[in-house]
Biopython code that builds the backbone (N, CA, C, O; Angstrom):
import numpy as np
from Bio.PDB.StructureBuilder import StructureBuilder

atoms = [
    (1, "MET", "N", (0.520, -1.385, 0.079)),
    (1, "MET", "CA", (0.439, 0.190, 0.298)),
    (1, "MET", "C", (1.042, 1.497, 0.435)),
    (1, "MET", "O", (1.839, 1.897, 1.283)),
    (2, "THR", "N", (0.411, 2.216, -0.758)),
    (2, "THR", "CA", (1.255, 3.455, -0.605)),
    (2, "THR", "C", (1.047, 4.104, 0.259)),
    (2, "THR", "O", (0.515, 3.678, 1.284)),
    (3, "ASP", "N", (1.568, 5.855, 0.006)),
    (3, "ASP", "CA", (0.959, 6.521, 1.092)),
    (3, "ASP", "C", (0.081, 7.267, 0.951)),
    (3, "ASP", "O", (-0.505, 8.003, 1.745)),
    (4, "GLN", "N", (-0.110, 6.942, -0.899)),
    (4, "GLN", "CA", (-1.667, 8.182, -1.659)),
    (4, "GLN", "C", (-2.748, 7.558, -1.024)),
    (4, "GLN", "O", (-3.715, 8.167, -0.565)),
    (5, "GLU", "N", (-2.500, 5.684, -0.982)),
    (5, "GLU", "CA", (-3.427, 4.867, -0.735)),
    (5, "GLU", "C", (-4.391, 4.584, 0.608)),
    (5, "GLU", "O", (-5.544, 4.202, 0.807)),
    (6, "LEU", "N", (-3.048, 5.065, 1.543)),
    (6, "LEU", "CA", (-2.768, 5.428, 2.789)),
    (6, "LEU", "C", (-3.837, 6.266, 3.271)),
    (6, "LEU", "O", (-4.584, 5.970, 4.204)),
    (7, "PHE", "N", (-3.891, 7.846, 2.257)),
    (7, "PHE", "CA", (-4.830, 7.921, 2.693)),
    (7, "PHE", "C", (-5.831, 8.970, 2.276)),
    (7, "PHE", "O", (-6.288, 10.046, 2.660)),
    (8, "LYS", "N", (-5.939, 8.071, 1.258)),
    (8, "LYS", "CA", (-7.287, 7.608, 0.618)),
    (8, "LYS", "C", (-8.147, 6.683, 1.049)),
    (8, "LYS", "O", (-9.268, 6.540, 0.559)),
    (9, "THR", "N", (-7.753, 6.096, 1.853)),
    (9, "THR", "CA", (-8.032, 4.773, 2.653)),
    (9, "THR", "C", (-8.538, 5.525, 3.721)),
    (9, "THR", "O", (-9.532, 5.249, 4.392)),
    (10, "LEU", "N", (-7.784, 6.509, 3.843)),
    (10, "LEU", "CA", (-8.020, 6.594, 5.563)),
    (10, "LEU", "C", (-9.394, 7.142, 5.861)),
    (10, "LEU", "O", (-10.175, 6.850, 6.766)),
    (11, "LYS", "N", (-9.517, 8.244, 4.605)),
    (11, "LYS", "CA", (-10.817, 9.222, 4.321)),
    (11, "LYS", "C", (-12.065, 8.642, 4.521)),
    (11, "LYS", "O", (-13.039, 9.170, 5.059)),
    (12, "ARG", "N", (-11.975, 7.514, 4.051)),
    (12, "ARG", "CA", (-13.189, 7.116, 3.031)),
    (12, "ARG", "C", (-13.551, 6.423, 4.527)),
    (12, "ARG", "O", (-14.710, 6.230, 4.896)),
    (13, "ILE", "N", (-12.513, 6.129, 5.219)),
    (13, "ILE", "CA", (-12.594, 5.120, 6.620)),
    (13, "ILE", "C", (-13.518, 6.247, 7.865)),
    (13, "ILE", "O", (-14.436, 6.021, 8.653)),
    (14, "VAL", "N", (-12.768, 7.410, 7.548)),
    (14, "VAL", "CA", (-13.358, 8.151, 8.486)),
    (14, "VAL", "C", (-14.312, 8.618, 8.170)),
    (14, "VAL", "O", (-14.676, 9.334, 9.103)),
    (15, "ARG", "N", (-15.128, 8.673, 7.223)),
    (15, "ARG", "CA", (-16.174, 8.947, 7.061)),
    (15, "ARG", "C", (-17.572, 8.077, 7.303)),
    (15, "ARG", "O", (-18.689, 8.587, 7.395)),
    (16, "GLN", "N", (-17.268, 6.631, 7.389)),
    (16, "GLN", "CA", (-18.206, 4.967, 6.840)),
    (16, "GLN", "C", (-18.192, 5.232, 8.769)),
    (16, "GLN", "O", (-17.736, 5.899, 9.698)),
    (17, "GLU", "N", (-18.932, 4.297, 8.436)),
    (17, "GLU", "CA", (-20.118, 4.327, 10.061)),
    (17, "GLU", "C", (-19.641, 2.828, 10.536)),
    (17, "GLU", "O", (-19.208, 2.513, 11.644)),
    (18, "GLU", "N", (-19.845, 1.982, 9.368)),
    (18, "GLU", "CA", (-19.518, 0.507, 9.715)),
    (18, "GLU", "C", (-18.721, 0.116, 9.818)),
    (18, "GLU", "O", (-18.121, 0.240, 8.751)),
    (19, "HIS", "N", (-17.827, -0.676, 10.896)),
    (19, "HIS", "CA", (-16.872, -2.053, 10.632)),
    (19, "HIS", "C", (-15.538, -0.958, 11.009)),
    (19, "HIS", "O", (-14.401, -1.368, 10.775)),
    (20, "PHE", "N", (-15.692, 0.190, 11.493)),
    (20, "PHE", "CA", (-14.880, 1.530, 11.671)),
    (20, "PHE", "C", (-13.671, 0.843, 12.537)),
    (20, "PHE", "O", (-12.530, 0.917, 12.080)),
    (21, "SER", "N", (-13.874, 0.264, 13.619)),
    (21, "SER", "CA", (-12.166, -0.250, 14.303)),
    (21, "SER", "C", (-11.752, -1.438, 13.471)),
    (21, "SER", "O", (-10.535, -1.608, 13.401)),
    (22, "THR", "N", (-12.469, -2.236, 12.871)),
    (22, "THR", "CA", (-11.423, -3.361, 12.509)),
    (22, "THR", "C", (-11.001, -2.679, 10.804)),
    (22, "THR", "O", (-9.861, -2.641, 10.341)),
    (23, "ASP", "N", (-11.958, -2.315, 10.278)),
    (23, "ASP", "CA", (-10.810, -1.634, 9.192)),
    (23, "ASP", "C", (-9.751, -0.430, 9.241)),
    (23, "ASP", "O", (-9.007, -0.047, 8.339)),
    (24, "VAL", "N", (-9.916, 0.150, 10.790)),
    (24, "VAL", "CA", (-8.429, 1.021, 10.453)),
    (24, "VAL", "C", (-7.027, 0.432, 10.979)),
    (24, "VAL", "O", (-5.920, 0.970, 10.983)),
    (25, "LEU", "N", (-7.516, -1.148, 11.528)),
    (25, "LEU", "CA", (-6.589, -1.506, 12.218)),
    (25, "LEU", "C", (-5.799, -2.572, 10.952)),
    (25, "LEU", "O", (-4.594, -2.645, 10.710)),
    (26, "ASP", "N", (-6.961, -3.342, 10.272)),
    (26, "ASP", "CA", (-6.337, -3.700, 8.360)),
    (26, "ASP", "C", (-5.807, -3.133, 7.847)),
    (26, "ASP", "O", (-4.767, -3.597, 7.379)),
    (27, "VAL", "N", (-6.210, -1.578, 7.558)),
    (27, "VAL", "CA", (-5.547, -0.991, 6.709)),
    (27, "VAL", "C", (-4.675, -0.442, 7.262)),
    (27, "VAL", "O", (-3.957, -0.311, 6.271)),
    (28, "LEU", "N", (-3.755, 0.294, 8.556)),
    (28, "LEU", "CA", (-2.577, 0.378, 9.283)),
    (28, "LEU", "C", (-1.261, -1.058, 9.230)),
    (28, "LEU", "O", (-0.044, -1.227, 9.154)),
    (29, "ARG", "N", (-2.077, -1.542, 9.295)),
    (29, "ARG", "CA", (-1.563, -3.470, 9.312)),
    (29, "ARG", "C", (-1.488, -3.646, 8.182)),
    (29, "ARG", "O", (-1.931, -4.794, 8.214)),
    (30, "THR", "N", (-1.284, -3.468, 7.100)),
    (30, "THR", "CA", (-1.132, -3.573, 5.743)),
    (30, "THR", "C", (-0.009, -2.527, 5.144)),
    (30, "THR", "O", (1.000, -2.740, 4.472)),
    (31, "TYR", "N", (-0.630, -1.222, 5.692)),
    (31, "TYR", "CA", (0.553, -0.715, 5.230)),
    (31, "TYR", "C", (2.085, -0.341, 5.910)),
    (31, "TYR", "O", (3.140, 0.014, 5.384)),
    (32, "LYS", "N", (1.673, -0.608, 7.404)),
    (32, "LYS", "CA", (2.745, -0.623, 8.556)),
    (32, "LYS", "C", (3.557, -2.499, 7.762)),
    (32, "LYS", "O", (4.693, -2.833, 8.099)),
    (33, "ASN", "N", (2.936, -3.152, 7.050)),
    (33, "ASN", "CA", (3.935, -4.190, 6.654)),
    (33, "ASN", "C", (4.164, -4.355, 5.694)),
    (33, "ASN", "O", (4.873, -5.356, 5.591)),
    (34, "ALA", "N", (3.832, -3.633, 4.269)),
    (34, "ALA", "CA", (4.398, -3.009, 3.537)),
    (34, "ALA", "C", (5.612, -1.877, 3.434)),
    (34, "ALA", "O", (6.228, -1.381, 2.490)),
    (35, "GLY", "N", (5.656, -1.681, 5.199)),
    (35, "GLY", "CA", (7.247, -0.425, 4.719)),
    (35, "GLY", "C", (6.815, 0.826, 4.872)),
    (35, "GLY", "O", (7.691, 1.690, 4.832)),
    (36, "GLY", "N", (5.331, 1.292, 5.093)),
    (36, "GLY", "CA", (4.783, 2.224, 5.891)),
    (36, "GLY", "C", (5.443, 2.781, 6.826)),
    (36, "GLY", "O", (5.629, 2.159, 7.871)),
    (37, "LYS", "N", (5.889, 3.940, 6.672)),
    (37, "LYS", "CA", (5.907, 5.158, 8.011)),
    (37, "LYS", "C", (5.091, 5.728, 8.722)),
    (37, "LYS", "O", (4.321, 6.546, 8.220)),
    (38, "ARG", "N", (5.060, 5.423, 10.124)),
    (38, "ARG", "CA", (4.441, 6.100, 11.276)),
    (38, "ARG", "C", (4.413, 7.704, 10.912)),
    (38, "ARG", "O", (3.405, 8.340, 11.219)),
    (39, "LYS", "N", (5.343, 8.262, 10.360)),
    (39, "LYS", "CA", (5.193, 10.060, 10.748)),
    (39, "LYS", "C", (5.030, 10.057, 9.300)),
    (39, "LYS", "O", (5.927, 10.785, 8.874)),
    (40, "ILE", "N", (4.226, 9.533, 8.165)),
    (40, "ILE", "CA", (3.473, 10.103, 7.399)),
    (40, "ILE", "C", (2.000, 9.397, 7.275)),
    (40, "ILE", "O", (1.189, 9.620, 6.376)),
    (41, "ALA", "N", (1.834, 8.512, 8.354)),
    (41, "ALA", "CA", (0.921, 8.200, 8.988)),
    (41, "ALA", "C", (0.205, 9.413, 9.316)),
    (41, "ALA", "O", (-0.853, 9.775, 8.802)),
    (42, "GLU", "N", (1.027, 10.160, 10.433)),
    (42, "GLU", "CA", (0.476, 10.667, 11.661)),
    (42, "GLU", "C", (0.387, 12.307, 10.420)),
    (42, "GLU", "O", (-0.547, 13.047, 10.726)),
    (43, "LYS", "N", (0.965, 12.640, 9.592)),
    (43, "LYS", "CA", (1.269, 14.011, 8.629)),
    (43, "LYS", "C", (-0.787, 13.616, 8.233)),
    (43, "LYS", "O", (-1.776, 14.346, 8.290)),
    (44, "PHE", "N", (-0.642, 12.453, 7.941)),
    (44, "PHE", "CA", (-2.323, 12.085, 7.041)),
    (44, "PHE", "C", (-3.226, 12.019, 7.732)),
    (44, "PHE", "O", (-4.334, 11.802, 7.242)),
    (45, "VAL", "N", (-3.012, 12.235, 9.528)),
    (45, "VAL", "CA", (-4.024, 12.125, 10.498)),
    (45, "VAL", "C", (-4.644, 13.533, 10.230)),
    (45, "VAL", "O", (-5.687, 14.014, 9.787)),
    (46, "HIS", "N", (-3.012, 14.078, 10.915)),
    (46, "HIS", "CA", (-3.338, 15.196, 11.414)),
    (46, "HIS", "C", (-3.732, 16.048, 10.240)),
    (46, "HIS", "O", (-3.555, 17.246, 10.456)),
    (47, "LYS", "N", (-4.441, 15.620, 8.518)),
    (47, "LYS", "CA", (-4.740, 16.447, 7.446)),
    (47, "LYS", "C", (-6.142, 15.967, 8.039)),
    (47, "LYS", "O", (-7.288, 16.411, 7.987)),
    (48, "LEU", "N", (-5.688, 15.141, 8.475)),
    (48, "LEU", "CA", (-7.946, 15.374, 8.437)),
    (48, "LEU", "C", (-7.975, 15.345, 9.234)),
    (48, "LEU", "O", (-8.754, 14.391, 9.240)),
    (49, "GLU", "N", (-7.710, 15.685, 11.029)),
    (49, "GLU", "CA", (-7.893, 16.034, 11.633)),
    (49, "GLU", "C", (-8.514, 17.656, 11.506)),
    (49, "GLU", "O", (-9.453, 18.146, 12.134)),
    (50, "VAL", "N", (-7.690, 18.250, 10.527)),
    (50, "VAL", "CA", (-8.329, 19.681, 10.281)),
    (50, "VAL", "C", (-8.850, 19.677, 9.387)),
    (50, "VAL", "O", (-9.533, 20.702, 9.407)),
    (51, "ALA", "N", (-9.065, 19.021, 8.262)),
    (51, "ALA", "CA", (-10.081, 19.213, 7.485)),
    (51, "ALA", "C", (-11.718, 18.668, 8.423)),
    (51, "ALA", "O", (-12.775, 19.235, 8.143)),
    (52, "TYR", "N", (-11.684, 17.888, 9.166)),
    (52, "TYR", "CA", (-12.904, 17.956, 10.010)),
    (52, "TYR", "C", (-13.171, 18.517, 11.056)),
    (52, "TYR", "O", (-13.955, 17.980, 11.838)),
    (53, "GLU", "N", (-12.640, 19.635, 11.315)),
    (53, "GLU", "CA", (-12.517, 20.298, 12.612)),
    (53, "GLU", "C", (-13.642, 20.396, 13.010)),
    (53, "GLU", "O", (-13.662, 20.338, 14.240)),
    (54, "ASP", "N", (-14.768, 20.537, 12.496)),
    (54, "ASP", "CA", (-15.376, 21.443, 12.760)),
    (54, "ASP", "C", (-17.463, 19.841, 12.607)),
    (54, "ASP", "O", (-18.668, 19.907, 12.850)),
    (55, "ASN", "N", (-16.557, 18.917, 12.133)),
    (55, "ASN", "CA", (-17.381, 17.870, 12.880)),
    (55, "ASN", "C", (-17.182, 17.012, 13.791)),
    (55, "ASN", "O", (-16.501, 16.121, 13.284)),
    (56, "GLU", "N", (-17.468, 16.709, 15.200)),
    (56, "GLU", "CA", (-17.026, 16.775, 15.593)),
    (56, "GLU", "C", (-17.248, 15.048, 16.438)),
    (56, "GLU", "O", (-16.923, 14.790, 17.597)),
    (57, "VAL", "N", (-17.933, 14.011, 15.354)),
    (57, "VAL", "CA", (-17.474, 12.400, 14.979)),
    (57, "VAL", "C", (-16.396, 12.102, 14.581)),
    (57, "VAL", "O", (-15.589, 11.258, 14.970)),
    (58, "LEU", "N", (-16.367, 13.411, 13.116)),
    (58, "LEU", "CA", (-15.293, 12.485, 12.255)),
    (58, "LEU", "C", (-14.081, 12.827, 13.115)),
    (58, "LEU", "O", (-13.144, 12.042, 13.257)),
    (59, "ASN", "N", (-14.134, 13.953, 13.646)),
    (59, "ASN", "CA", (-12.720, 14.370, 14.508)),
    (59, "ASN", "C", (-12.346, 12.989, 15.503)),
    (59, "ASN", "O", (-11.205, 12.537, 15.598)),
    (60, "GLU", "N", (-13.511, 12.445, 16.193)),
    (60, "GLU", "CA", (-12.766, 11.375, 16.914)),
    (60, "GLU", "C", (-12.010, 10.858, 16.613)),
    (60, "GLU", "O", (-10.857, 10.695, 17.012)),
    (61, "ARG", "N", (-13.266, 10.101, 14.891)),
    (61, "ARG", "CA", (-12.453, 8.880, 14.058)),
    (61, "ARG", "C", (-11.080, 9.109, 14.383)),
    (61, "ARG", "O", (-10.186, 8.446, 14.909)),
    (62, "THR", "N", (-11.236, 10.666, 13.734)),
    (62, "THR", "CA", (-9.242, 10.814, 13.116)),
    (62, "THR", "C", (-8.168, 10.515, 14.611)),
    (62, "THR", "O", (-6.973, 10.302, 14.816)),
    (63, "ARG", "N", (-9.094, 10.616, 15.211)),
    (63, "ARG", "CA", (-8.150, 10.841, 17.104)),
    (63, "ARG", "C", (-8.090, 9.472, 17.300)),
    (63, "ARG", "O", (-6.963, 9.042, 17.545)),
    (64, "LYS", "N", (-9.047, 8.624, 17.259)),
    (64, "LYS", "CA", (-8.737, 7.456, 16.935)),
    (64, "LYS", "C", (-7.573, 6.466, 16.081)),
    (64, "LYS", "O", (-6.884, 5.612, 16.639)),
    (65, "ILE", "N", (-7.532, 6.755, 14.767)),
    (65, "ILE", "CA", (-6.439, 6.309, 14.136)),
    (65, "ILE", "C", (-5.057, 7.117, 14.990)),
    (65, "ILE", "O", (-4.166, 6.518, 15.593)),
    (66, "ARG", "N", (-5.160, 8.327, 14.867)),
    (66, "ARG", "CA", (-3.813, 9.179, 16.129)),
    (66, "ARG", "C", (-3.793, 8.142, 17.074)),
    (66, "ARG", "O", (-2.653, 7.679, 17.026)),
    (67, "ASN", "N", (-4.559, 7.442, 18.036)),
    (67, "ASN", "CA", (-4.022, 6.831, 18.832)),
    (67, "ASN", "C", (-3.413, 4.965, 18.612)),
    (67, "ASN", "O", (-2.670, 4.162, 19.176)),
    (68, "VAL", "N", (-4.385, 5.058, 17.336)),
    (68, "VAL", "CA", (-3.507, 3.338, 16.927)),
    (68, "VAL", "C", (-2.545, 3.345, 16.563)),
    (68, "VAL", "O", (-1.851, 2.331, 16.637)),
    (69, "ILE", "N", (-1.925, 4.922, 15.807)),
    (69, "ILE", "CA", (-0.402, 4.878, 14.747)),
    (69, "ILE", "C", (0.366, 5.199, 16.278)),
    (69, "ILE", "O", (1.587, 5.047, 16.340)),
    (70, "SER", "N", (-0.150, 5.500, 17.099)),
    (70, "SER", "CA", (1.156, 6.473, 18.273)),
    (70, "SER", "C", (1.433, 5.547, 19.146)),
    (70, "SER", "O", (2.091, 5.955, 20.102)),
    (71, "VAL", "N", (1.014, 3.861, 19.152)),
    (71, "VAL", "CA", (1.484, 2.499, 19.627)),
    (71, "VAL", "C", (2.005, 2.057, 18.653)),
    (71, "VAL", "O", (1.496, 0.936, 18.638)),
    (72, "TRP", "N", (3.125, 2.125, 17.192)),
    (72, "TRP", "CA", (3.568, 1.867, 16.677)),
    (72, "TRP", "C", (4.896, 1.714, 17.258)),
    (72, "TRP", "O", (5.275, 2.452, 18.169)),
    (73, "ASN", "N", (5.652, 0.741, 16.745)),
    (73, "ASN", "CA", (7.147, 0.512, 17.326)),
    (73, "ASN", "C", (8.127, 1.689, 16.704)),
    (73, "ASN", "O", (8.251, 2.038, 15.530)),
    (74, "LYS", "N", (8.719, 2.138, 17.787)),
    (74, "LYS", "CA", (9.152, 3.757, 17.328)),
    (74, "LYS", "C", (10.796, 3.193, 16.592)),
    (74, "LYS", "O", (11.870, 3.793, 16.635)),
    (75, "LYS", "N", (10.520, 2.028, 16.035)),
    (75, "LYS", "CA", (11.774, 1.640, 15.416)),
    (75, "LYS", "C", (11.366, 2.261, 13.334)),
    (75, "LYS", "O", (12.113, 2.407, 12.366)),
    (76, "ASN", "N", (9.549, 2.478, 13.564)),
    (76, "ASN", "CA", (9.452, 2.020, 12.312)),
    (76, "ASN", "C", (8.256, 3.039, 12.292)),
    (76, "ASN", "O", (7.057, 2.791, 12.418)),
    (77, "LYS", "N", (9.208, 4.883, 12.000)),
    (77, "LYS", "CA", (8.830, 5.825, 11.833)),
    (77, "LYS", "C", (8.809, 6.301, 10.383)),
    (77, "LYS", "O", (8.372, 7.417, 10.106)),
]
sb = StructureBuilder()
sb.init_structure("model")
sb.init_model(0)
sb.init_chain("A")
sb.init_seg("    ")
for serial, (resi, resn, name, xyz) in enumerate(atoms, 1):
    if name == "N":
        sb.init_residue(resn, " ", resi, " ")
    sb.init_atom(name, np.array(xyz, "f"), 0.0, 1.0, " ", f" {name:<3s}", serial, name[0])
structure = sb.get_structure()
């Protein structure tokens, strides 16, 4: 999964209601296993937080994604 694919997928997942938690975990695991970097994922989540700052539900979902990313192993920056 490329960086841009991750961003598009996270954006789609944040907007959906069903299977949010399992989809996020699957996508982030796929991205990480493909060599994706934590700092890039964090940058994308920040973009989503800014984009959805006026929508409490969507902003809460982006915070949940940030929490998942924050526990990535530090060597996978």
